[in-house]
C-alpha positions in Angstrom: -6.8 22.1 -10.7 -4.0 19.9 -12.1 -2.6 17.2 -9.8 0.2 14.8 -9.8 -0.6 11.7 -7.8 2.4 9.7 -6.7 1.3 6.4 -5.3 2.0 2.8 -4.6 0.8 0.3 -7.2 -1.4 -1.5 -4.7 -3.9 1.4 -5.1 -3.9 1.2 -8.9 -7.5 0.2 -9.6 -9.1 2.5 -7.0 -6.9 5.4 -8.1 -7.5 5.1 -11.8 -11.2 4.8 -11.2 -11.3 7.8 -8.9 -9.1 9.9 -11.1 -11.4 9.2 -14.1 -14.3 10.6 -12.1 -12.3 13.5 -10.6 -13.3 17.1 -11.6 -9.6 17.8 -11.8 -6.8 16.8 -14.2 -4.9 14.0 -12.5 -1.7 12.4 -13.7 -0.7 9.2 -11.8 2.8 7.8 -11.2 2.9 4.4 -9.6 5.8 2.8 -7.8 6.2 -1.0 -7.2 5.0 -2.3 -3.8 8.3 -4.1 -3.1 9.9 -0.7 -2.3 8.2 -0.9 1.1 10.8 -3.4 2.1 13.3 -0.6 2.6 11.5 2.5 3.9 14.6 4.7 3.6 15.1 3.8 0.0 11.4 4.3 -0.7 11.6 7.8 1.0 14.5 8.7 -1.4 12.5 7.5 -4.4 9.4 9.5 -3.3 11.4 12.6 -2.6 13.0 12.4 -6.1 9.5 12.0 -7.6 8.2 15.0 -5.6 11.1 17.1 -6.7 10.7 16.2 -10.3 7.0 16.9 -10.4 7.5 20.2 -8.4 10.0 21.4 -10.9 8.0 20.6 -14.0 6.7 23.6 -15.9 4.7 24.6 -19.0 6.5 26.5 -21.8 5.3 29.7 -20.3 7.1 29.0 -17.1 3.9 28.2 -15.0 4.1 25.1 -12.8 2.7 22.0 -14.5 0.8 21.0 -11.3 -1.0 22.8 -8.5 -0.3 20.2 -5.9 1.1 16.7 -5.4 -1.2 14.0 -3.9 0.5 11.1 -2.3 -1.1 7.7 -2.5 0.8 6.5 0.6 0.2 6.5 4.3 3.1 6.7 6.8 4.1 3.2 5.5 6.9 2.2 7.9 8.1 5.9 8.2 8.7 6.0 4.5 6.9 9.3 4.1 8.3 10.8 7.3 10.7 13.6 6.4 9.4 14.2 2.9 9.8 17.9 1.9 7.4 19.9 -0.2 9.2 22.0 -2.8 7.6 24.6 -5.0 4.0 23.3 -4.6 2.0 21.7 -1.8 2.2 18.0 -1.1 -0.8 16.2 0.4 -0.6 13.0 2.3 -3.5 11.0 3.8 -3.4 10.7 7.6 -3.1 6.9 7.5 -0.8 4.4 9.1 -0.7 2.3 5.9 -2.7 1.4 2.8 -5.2 -0.7 4.8 -6.6 2.5 6.1 -6.9 3.8 2.5 -8.7 0.5 1.5 -11.1 0.6 4.4 -11.9 4.3 4.0 -11.2 5.7 7.4 -8.9 5.5 10.4 -12.0 4.6 12.5 -12.7 1.6 10.3 -9.1 0.5 10.6 -9.2 0.9 14.4 -12.5 -1.1 14.6 -10.9 -4.0 12.6 -7.7 -3.8 14.6 -9.5 -3.8 18.0 -12.1 -6.4 17.2 -10.3 -8.8 14.9 -6.6 -9.1 16.0 -4.5 -11.4 14.0 -5.9 -10.5 10.6 -3.9 -11.1 7.4 -5.2 -8.8 4.8 -5.7 -9.4 1.0 -6.4 -6.7 -1.5 -6.7 -7.3 -5.3 -4.0 -5.0 -6.6 -1.6 -6.1 -3.8 -2.0 -9.7 -4.8 -2.0 -9.1 -8.5 1.1 -6.9 -8.5 3.5 -9.3 -6.7 6.9 -8.2 -8.1 8.8 -10.9 -6.3 9.9 -8.5 -3.7 7.8 -10.1 -1.0 7.6 -8.0 2.2 6.2 -8.6 5.7 3.3 -6.2 5.4 0.7 -8.7 6.5 -1.3 -7.8 3.4 -1.5 -10.8 1.1 2.3 -11.3 1.1 1.9 -15.1 0.8 4.7 -17.0 2.3 7.1 -14.0 2.0 9.5 -16.0 -0.1 10.2 -18.6 2.6 10.3 -21.5 0.1 13.2 -20.0 -1.7 14.8 -19.0 1.6 14.6 -22.6 2.8 16.5 -23.9 -0.2 19.2 -21.3 0.3 19.5 -22.2 4.0 19.8 -25.9 3.3 22.6 -25.1 0.9 24.4 -22.9 3.4 23.8 -24.4 6.7 22.5 -28.0 6.2 19.0 -29.4 6.6 18.8 -29.5 10.4 19.8 -25.9 10.8 17.6 -24.8 7.9 14.6 -26.5 9.5 15.2 -24.6 12.8 15.6 -21.3 11.0 12.4 -21.8 9.1 10.5 -22.6 12.2 11.7 -19.3 13.7 10.9 -17.4 10.6 7.6 -19.0 10.1 6.5 -18.0 13.6 4.7 -15.0 12.1 1.9 -17.3 10.9 1.0 -18.2 14.5 -0.1 -14.7 15.2 -2.8 -14.7 12.5 -6.2 -16.4 12.7 -8.2 -14.6 9.9 -7.8 -14.0 6.2 -9.7 -10.8 5.3 -10.3 -10.0 1.6 -11.0 -6.3 1.0 -13.6 -5.9 -1.7 -13.3 -2.4 -3.2 -16.1 -3.0 -5.6 -14.1 -2.0 -8.7 -13.4 -5.4 -10.3 -13.9 -9.1 -10.0 -11.9 -10.3 -6.9 -12.6 -14.1 -7.4 -8.9 -14.9 -7.9 -7.9 -12.9 -4.8 -10.6 -14.6 -2.8 -9.4 -18.0 -4.0 -5.9 -17.1 -2.9 -7.0 -16.2 0.6 -9.2 -19.3 0.9 -6.3 -21.5 -0.1 -3.9 -19.8 2.4 -6.5 -20.0 5.1 -7.2 -23.7 4.5 -3.5 -24.5 4.7 -3.0 -22.5 7.9 -6.3 -23.1 9.7 -7.6 -19.5 9.4 -11.1 -18.3 8.9 -11.9 -16.2 5.8 -13.9 -12.9 5.8 -14.9 -10.7 2.9 -14.7 -7.0 4.1 -16.3 -4.2 2.2 -13.7 -1.5 1.2 -14.5 2.1 0.7 -13.1 4.4 -2.0 -13.8 7.6 0.0 -10.2 8.4 1.1 -8.8 7.7 -2.4 -11.6 9.6 -4.1 -11.1 12.7 -1.8 -7.4 12.6 -2.4 -7.8 13.1 -6.2 -10.9 15.3 -5.8 -8.9 17.9 -3.8 -11.2 17.4 -0.8 -8.4 17.5 1.8 -10.0 18.8 5.0 -9.4 16.8 8.2 -8.0 13.5 6.9 -5.0 14.8 5.0 -1.8 16.5 5.9 -1.1 19.4 3.6 2.5 20.4 3.4 3.1 23.9 2.1 6.3 24.6 0.0 9.3 24.4 2.2 
């Protein structure tokens, strides 16, 4: 089977490793993580990529791919409304990429129920900061608030800027834990150091959580029973 995997760049390392081990031919197209900031725009981008891959053919007219595998979850409704064209489109049944990092919806639910207020860090997410920020609670640092403060001072004066930053910075009060997901595919020392520095500054505890490649592996292995939505053409 020949697959096109359209994915977020935060899954780059797990995807490349899993694709290298897949029994199938897997092409990978990554999109920058900052696109999550505008789900409607991301949906348009993904639909265009689906359409392009679906229409690609060999010189003999045969489709270039047997299916399109999406390295995305629901992701703020960004994948809601996607349409499969000439070939099936497969999407993991996941709320967001944290589920894909942890390996199951059950693991995600366990973390959500037992460790509320967790701010997640994953290696590719931290490494591939494109300056777009984004309030995904996944290693998004200060979400660009330092630059925002300077802009507010210039526009509204220091007192008003201080008040606005206090309101904007309220998101930090809901978090108590910095959790670093270790996917076991590379050295995460820099990601761990980033989490420890943030946690020290904000009074959080730091945990190292074992990730699981199983959902990413099954996505590119074509093992789609149960945990994946398979959209047939149309």
